[in-house]
C-alpha positions as CSV (number, residue, x, y, z in Angstrom):
1,M,9.5,22.8,5.2
2,D,7.5,19.8,6.3
3,A,5.0,20.1,9.1
4,I,2.7,17.5,10.5
5,V,-0.8,18.5,9.5
6,E,-4.0,16.9,10.7
7,V,-6.4,15.9,8.0
8,S,-9.9,16.7,9.3
9,G,-12.3,13.8,9.4
10,T,-9.7,11.0,9.5
11,T,-10.2,10.1,13.1
12,L,-12.5,7.1,13.3
13,P,-14.9,6.6,16.2
14,R,-13.5,4.3,18.9
15,E,-16.8,2.6,19.7
16,P,-16.7,-0.1,16.9
17,F,-13.2,-1.1,18.0
18,T,-14.1,-1.1,21.7
19,T,-17.2,-3.2,20.9
20,A,-15.3,-5.7,18.8
21,T,-12.6,-6.1,21.5
22,A,-15.3,-6.5,24.2
23,R,-17.1,-9.2,22.1
24,A,-13.8,-11.1,21.4
25,N,-12.8,-11.0,25.1
26,D,-16.4,-12.0,26.2
27,W,-16.3,-15.0,23.8
28,R,-12.9,-16.0,25.0
29,G,-13.9,-15.7,28.6
30,R,-17.1,-17.7,28.1
31,C,-15.1,-20.5,26.4
32,I,-12.5,-20.6,29.2
33,D,-15.3,-20.8,31.7
34,V,-16.8,-23.8,29.9
35,F,-13.4,-25.5,29.9
36,A,-12.9,-24.7,33.6
37,R,-16.3,-26.1,34.6
38,T,-15.8,-29.2,32.5
39,E,-12.3,-29.7,34.0
40,A,-13.7,-29.4,37.5
41,A,-16.3,-32.1,36.7
42,V,-13.7,-34.5,35.3
43,T,-11.5,-33.9,38.4
44,K,-14.4,-34.5,40.8
45,T,-15.3,-37.7,38.9
46,L,-11.8,-39.0,39.2
47,A,-11.7,-38.2,42.9
48,T,-15.0,-40.0,43.4
49,M,-13.7,-43.0,41.4
50,S,-10.5,-43.1,43.4
51,H,-12.6,-43.6,46.6
52,C,-14.5,-46.6,45.4
53,P,-13.4,-49.8,47.2
54,D,-11.5,-52.3,45.3
55,R,-11.2,-50.3,42.0
56,G,-10.3,-46.8,43.2
57,G,-6.6,-47.5,43.5
58,Q,-6.4,-48.2,39.7
59,V,-7.4,-44.6,38.9
60,T,-4.6,-42.2,38.5
61,L,-4.9,-38.6,39.8
62,P,-2.5,-36.6,37.7
63,H,-1.8,-32.9,38.2
64,L,-2.1,-31.8,34.5
65,V,-5.6,-31.3,33.0
66,G,-4.9,-33.2,29.8
67,Q,-3.6,-36.1,31.8
68,R,-6.8,-36.1,33.9
69,F,-8.9,-36.4,30.8
70,E,-6.8,-39.3,29.7
71,S,-7.0,-40.9,33.1
72,L,-10.8,-40.7,32.9
73,A,-10.8,-42.2,29.4
74,V,-8.7,-45.1,30.6
75,A,-10.9,-45.7,33.6
76,I,-14.1,-45.9,31.5
77,A,-12.6,-47.7,28.5
78,Q,-13.2,-51.3,27.6
79,G,-11.3,-53.2,30.3
80,G,-11.1,-50.2,32.6
81,P,-12.1,-50.4,36.2
82,F,-15.2,-48.2,35.6
83,H,-16.3,-49.4,32.2
84,S,-19.6,-50.8,33.2
85,E,-20.7,-47.5,34.8
86,G,-18.8,-45.1,32.6
87,A,-19.1,-46.6,29.1
88,S,-22.0,-44.2,28.3
89,V,-19.6,-41.2,29.0
90,A,-16.9,-42.3,26.5
91,E,-18.4,-40.7,23.4
92,S,-19.2,-37.4,25.1
93,L,-15.6,-37.3,26.5
94,R,-14.1,-38.1,23.1
95,R,-16.2,-35.3,21.5
96,F,-15.2,-32.8,24.2
97,R,-11.5,-33.6,23.8
98,E,-11.7,-32.5,20.2
99,H,-11.5,-29.0,21.6
100,D,-8.1,-29.5,23.2
101,R,-6.3,-27.3,20.7
102,L,-8.9,-24.5,21.3
103,R,-8.3,-24.7,25.1
104,A,-4.5,-24.4,24.6
105,A,-4.9,-21.5,22.2
106,L,-7.3,-19.6,24.5
107,C,-5.3,-20.1,27.6
108,H,-1.7,-20.0,26.3
109,G,-1.8,-18.5,22.8
110,R,-1.4,-15.1,21.4
111,W,-4.2,-13.7,19.3
112,T,-4.2,-13.3,15.6
113,L,-6.6,-11.0,13.8
114,V,-8.0,-12.2,10.5
115,L,-9.8,-9.8,8.3
116,R,-11.7,-10.9,5.3
117,L,-12.7,-8.5,2.5
118,T,-14.7,-9.1,-0.6
119,A,-13.9,-6.4,-3.2
120,F,-13.4,-5.9,-6.9
121,R,-9.9,-6.2,-8.3
122,R,-9.4,-5.4,-12.0
123,R,-13.2,-5.7,-12.5
124,K,-13.2,-9.2,-10.9
125,L,-14.6,-10.3,-7.6
126,S,-11.8,-11.0,-5.1
127,D,-11.9,-12.5,-1.6
128,D,-8.9,-11.1,0.3
129,V,-7.6,-12.3,3.7
130,F,-5.3,-10.2,5.9
131,A,-3.9,-11.8,9.0
132,V,-1.8,-10.1,11.7
133,T,-0.5,-11.7,14.8
134,Q,-0.3,-10.0,18.2
135,V,3.5,-9.8,17.9
136,E,3.2,-8.1,14.5
137,A,0.3,-5.8,15.4
138,D,2.2,-3.0,17.1
139,D,4.7,-2.9,14.2
140,V,1.9,-2.7,11.7
141,L,0.2,0.1,13.6
142,D,3.4,2.1,14.1
143,D,4.2,1.9,10.4
144,L,0.6,2.8,9.5
145,V,0.8,5.9,11.8
146,R,4.2,6.9,10.5
147,T,3.3,6.6,6.8
148,S,-0.1,8.4,7.4
149,Q,1.7,11.3,9.1
150,A,4.2,11.6,6.3
151,L,1.4,11.5,3.6
152,S,-0.7,14.0,5.5
153,T,2.2,16.3,5.9
154,R,3.0,16.2,2.2
155,L,-0.6,16.6,1.2
156,G,-0.8,19.7,3.5
157,S,2.2,21.1,1.8
158,L,0.7,20.4,-1.6
159,R,-2.6,22.1,-0.7
160,A,-0.7,25.1,0.6
161,A,1.2,25.3,-2.7
162,L,-2.0,25.2,-4.7
163,V,-3.6,28.1,-2.9
164,P,-2.8,31.4,-4.6
165,K,-0.9,33.8,-2.4
């Protein structure tokens, strides 16, 4: 007969997991806040440019954020209507736009947990990487719980069989 038996001492404290999750969410939130503030600055700059006599009509005011960054880049580029005033911004704008993929991932992506472990394997140093996506995570946890319960049950039966009656 199999019975599910708790193995004492196997429950880990929740605090490290809660702390790690809070730190990841805090980092993500802070990054998104930086993007939001920068996007607002770009939008306000385009609006200001669009109200300038003679040149303002050449500035596009697109709805999508990526297009707004591009509109600003065109407006301050060589030959753009605001090159003389905005040329000094071009390099900063280019460097900030290097983070476009991060913005998309933070705002629209699903998380992936990457764990790195340095251990010994066959007496040699080994750097292992384990990655699990958000979609896979529940399946991994379910399988881990299921196999742990099965092993714990069988170990409980083994211990019971080893104790003299």
